[in-house]
N, C-alpha and C positions, 0 to 999 in steps of 0.2 A: 504494500500500500504506500501511497505517496506521503509526502510531508504533511499535507493538510490533514491527513488523518494520523498526524504526529501522535495523535491522541487517539488511539484506537477506540472506536465507539465513543466519540467525544460528546460529553453532555455538559453544557454550561448551566449552572444553577444559581439561583439567588442573585440574578443580575439586576440591572439597573432600573430603579424607580425614578420618576421625574418629580421635581418639586412643583407645587401648584402655583406659587408666586402670587396668590390672590386670596381674599377672604370669602366668606360665605354670603356676605351682604350683596343684595342685588343692586344694580345701577339703574339709573333712570332710562326710560325708553328712548332709543335713538342714540345712546351714548357710545363713544368710541375711545378706547384706551390703547396706549402702547407701553409695554413693559420692557425695560432693558436691564439685564441682570447677568451675573456670573453664577454658574452652577458647577459644583465640584463633588468628587467622591474620593474618599481615602480608605484604604484597606477594605475594599469591596470584596466580599466573600464569593468565590467562584469554585465550583466543583467539577473535576474531570472524572468521568466514569470510565474505568479501564476494565477490559475483560481478561487481562493477564496473559494473552497470547500475542505474538508479534515481537518485533525487535525492541531493544532497550532504547535505541536512539533512531531518529529519522534522518533521511538524507540531508535535511537542513539543520540538524543539530539540536532540535527540540526533543528532549528525552525525559523519560520517567524511570522510576525504579524497576529493575528487571523482574518480570514475572508478576508484578503487582496487580491486584485486582481490587475492585470497589472504587470508592471515591477518593480522589486526591485533591486536597484543597489548594487553590491558587488565589492570588490577590490582584485586584485591579485598582488602578489609580488614574485619575484624569480630571479634566475640567473643560468648560466651554463657555463662550459668550453667547447669550440667547437674546433674540428679539421676539416678542410675543404680541400679536395684534388681537384685541378683544372687542367684539361688537355685540351690543344688546339691542336688536331692532324693536323688540316689544317687551312686555313684562315677563318676568320669570326666567327666560332662557338667554344665556350668553353663548356666543360661538367664537372660537378662537383658532388661530394658526400660529405656529412658531417655527423659527429657523435658527440654527446655531452652528458655530464652527469651534472645534476644540481638538484636544488630543487625549489619548488613552494608552496606557501601557499595561502589560500583563506579565505577572511573575508566576512561574510554574515550577514546582520542586521536582528534582530527579533523585537518584540514589546518592549522588555525591555533591551536586551543585543545584542552584536555583536558576532556571532559565528566565531571562527577561526579554520579552518581545516588544519592540518599539517601532515607530515609523517616523519618517521625515515629513510626510505630508499631513495636513490637518484633516481630521475627520469631520463629517457633516451630520447634522441632526435635523429631521423634519417631523412636524407633528400637527395633528388636528384634534379638536375636542369640543365638548359642549358642557356647560354648567347649568343645572336646573335649580332654581330657588324653591325650597320646600316650605320654609318658614322665614318671613322677612324679619329683619332686626327691629325690635321694639326699643326705640331710643328713650321713650318716656314711660315710667312705671304705670302699669294699669292694674288696679286692685292690689297694689303692693308687690307686683311681680313684673320683672323685666325678662322678656323672652329673647334669647339670642337667635341670631340667624342660623339656619341650617340649609345646606345645599348638597347636591350630588354632582360630582364632577367625573366625566368619562372622557378618556383620551386614548389616542393611538400615536406612537412615536417610533420612527425608524432611525437608527444610528449606524453609521458605517465608518470603519477604521481600517486603514491599510498598514500592515507590518512589513518592513523590509530589512530589519536587523534582529538578530538574536545574540545574546551574550550569556555565557562565554561563547566566543566565536568558534565555529566548527573549522577544523584545519583545512578541509578540502574546499569549503565554500567561503571561507573568511567571514563567517557570520551573516551571510546574505540569505534572505528568505523573500518570498513573494506570496503573502497571504492576506486575505480580507476577512475581517470579522463584521458580521451584521447582526444587530439586535433589534427585534421587533417587540416593543413594549406596549401591552394593553393594560390600562390602569383604571380602576374604579375607586373613587375616594368619597367618603362621607365626612363633611367638615362642618364646624360650627364656629361662630365668631360674634363679637359684640364690641361696640364702640363705648369707651369709657372717657368721660370728660374730666381731666385733672383740674383744669380751670378754663376760662374763656378762650385762652390761646392754645392750650395743649390738649390733644386728644390721643388716646392710645386704642388700638384695635388688635388685641390678641386673637389668634385663631389656632385651630388644631383639629385633629380627627384621626381617622384610620384609613389606610389604603390597602386594597387588594391588587396585586400586580402579577400579571402573567408575562413571562419573557420567553420568546422563541429565538434561539441563537443558531447561527450558521457560520462556520469557518470554512472558507474555500481556498484551495491551493490554486493560484492563478496560472501555475505552470501546466498542470494536467487536468484542471477542472474538477477534481474530486472534492466532495463535501463531507463535513461532519457537524453534528449539532445536537440540540436537545430543547427541552421545554421545562419550565418550572413555575410554581405558584408561590407567592410570598405575601404575608400580611405584616404591615408595619404601621405603628403610630407616627404622627408627625406633629410639630408645633411651629408656630410662626408669630410674627409681630409686624403690624403695619403702623407706621407713624406718619400721619398727614403733616405736610409742610406748607400747606396753602389750600386754596379752593380746588386746585387741579393737580397738585403734586403730592406724592407720598413716597417714603422710603419703606422698604420691607426687608425682612430676613426670615429664613425658614430652615428647619433641620429635621432629620430623622436619624435613628441610631441603630437600627437592626441591619445586619449584614454589611457592616462598614458604616462610615459616616457620610451621609448625603446632606449637602448644605448649599445655600444660595442666598444672595442678597442683591438688591438693585433698586431701581427707580420706576415708579408708576406715574404715567402722565395721562390725564383724562382731558379729552377735548370737548366733551359736552356733558 
């Protein structure tokens, strides 16, 4: 088998969730927003499923422990700059699209060393989604009770990264590889948020919830066209904070902590 299936019966698990970068509160009808932010991941847990047969090393130098079977944990690290366009034509539903450019590296252990796969070119991220308002935010107490906003967010994201180097370098190929990693992420998130007024000038809007994420992964050897991949489901909580800086601007930050650290921060600009 070729280098792409460095990874004999390769299955990537617990891969990448996307930050929501927005609260559960619905916008006014006809509103348009642009979000610009950085999104990163550190020590992201990935599992390679090995069947125990096949060679200890591939022609491109990506190797695992000889004869090992079961799951071998790998780690992913990366980050990307994202632009997200959010449109709410009517009440309750927001529609959005996003595009990002970034980088990603993968570290996989073998019997003696840890292989690091990297690429010179930037990866690309594309996404579409919709958010439905279930309960609007109650800004004024009614009967002594303030109801927070509740929303359901559904999205689909495609991420593509090209790897052309592996370290330690293979003596015959000098560390050169030609592989492409593609991740398709399907995400359902239930979130809640509420605006708190510290005073007339300062408002805070904390938000959080839980995500269910399905990731389909595919690693392709661009030399001979062979593929390997897998699918997994993950549930993770998340928290965030939005800080309005004016009538149309706000800063935000968000993080989740399962299967590595996923985090992001940026600027929210509303045009209507």
